[in-house]
C-alpha positions as CSV (number, residue, x, y, z in Angstrom):
1,M,-48.6,77.5,14.1
2,R,-45.0,77.7,12.9
3,N,-44.7,73.9,12.7
4,A,-47.9,73.7,10.5
5,A,-46.5,76.4,8.2
6,L,-43.2,74.6,7.9
7,R,-44.9,71.3,7.1
8,S,-46.9,73.0,4.4
9,V,-43.8,74.5,2.8
10,L,-42.0,71.1,3.0
11,R,-45.0,69.4,1.2
12,V,-44.9,72.0,-1.6
13,T,-41.1,71.8,-2.0
14,K,-41.3,68.0,-2.1
15,A,-44.0,68.1,-4.7
16,L,-42.0,70.5,-6.9
17,S,-38.7,68.6,-6.5
18,D,-39.5,66.2,-9.3
19,G,-39.5,67.1,-13.0
20,Q,-42.4,64.8,-13.9
21,R,-44.6,66.5,-11.2
22,V,-43.6,69.9,-12.6
23,R,-44.5,68.7,-16.1
24,I,-47.9,67.6,-14.8
25,L,-48.5,71.1,-13.4
26,M,-47.5,72.6,-16.7
27,M,-50.0,70.4,-18.5
28,L,-52.7,71.4,-16.1
29,R,-52.2,75.1,-16.9
30,G,-54.4,74.5,-20.0
31,G,-57.3,73.2,-17.9
32,E,-58.6,70.0,-16.3
33,L,-57.2,66.7,-17.5
34,C,-58.2,63.1,-17.0
35,V,-55.5,60.9,-15.4
36,C,-55.6,58.7,-18.5
37,R,-54.5,61.7,-20.7
38,I,-51.7,62.5,-18.3
39,V,-50.5,58.9,-18.4
40,E,-50.6,59.0,-22.2
41,V,-48.7,62.2,-22.6
42,L,-46.0,61.4,-20.0
43,G,-45.6,57.8,-21.1
44,L,-45.5,56.6,-17.5
45,A,-47.3,53.8,-15.7
46,A,-50.6,54.7,-14.3
47,S,-49.4,53.8,-10.8
48,T,-46.5,56.2,-11.1
49,V,-48.7,59.1,-12.3
50,S,-51.1,58.3,-9.5
51,K,-48.3,58.7,-6.9
52,H,-47.2,62.0,-8.5
53,L,-50.8,63.3,-8.4
54,S,-51.2,62.2,-4.8
55,L,-48.2,64.2,-3.8
56,L,-49.4,67.2,-5.7
57,S,-52.8,66.9,-4.1
58,E,-51.3,66.6,-0.6
59,A,-49.4,69.8,-1.3
60,D,-52.7,71.5,-2.3
61,L,-51.3,72.3,-5.7
62,V,-54.1,70.4,-7.6
63,D,-57.8,69.6,-7.1
64,V,-59.4,66.3,-8.1
65,R,-62.9,65.6,-9.4
66,K,-64.2,62.1,-9.7
67,D,-66.8,61.2,-12.3
68,G,-67.6,57.5,-12.2
69,R,-64.4,55.6,-12.5
70,W,-62.5,58.5,-14.0
71,A,-60.5,61.2,-12.0
72,Y,-59.9,64.7,-13.4
73,Y,-57.3,67.0,-12.1
74,R,-57.0,70.8,-12.3
75,L,-54.9,73.5,-10.7
């Protein structure tokens, strides 16, 4: 059990160790956003934003909802 808890804490701290990922979390405080909107606001490549969102999702800091070809993220 202790190892699982440690891995969980490490995933969260890794997710929060990048300023862009913290910016994404701050953006999501206002509600659900499409990945395309996050890309637009941050001015980063879609692949970079996707990687950031993947790390945030692995840390259970965000939820994703898919609607057709679009993905929407929320806290």
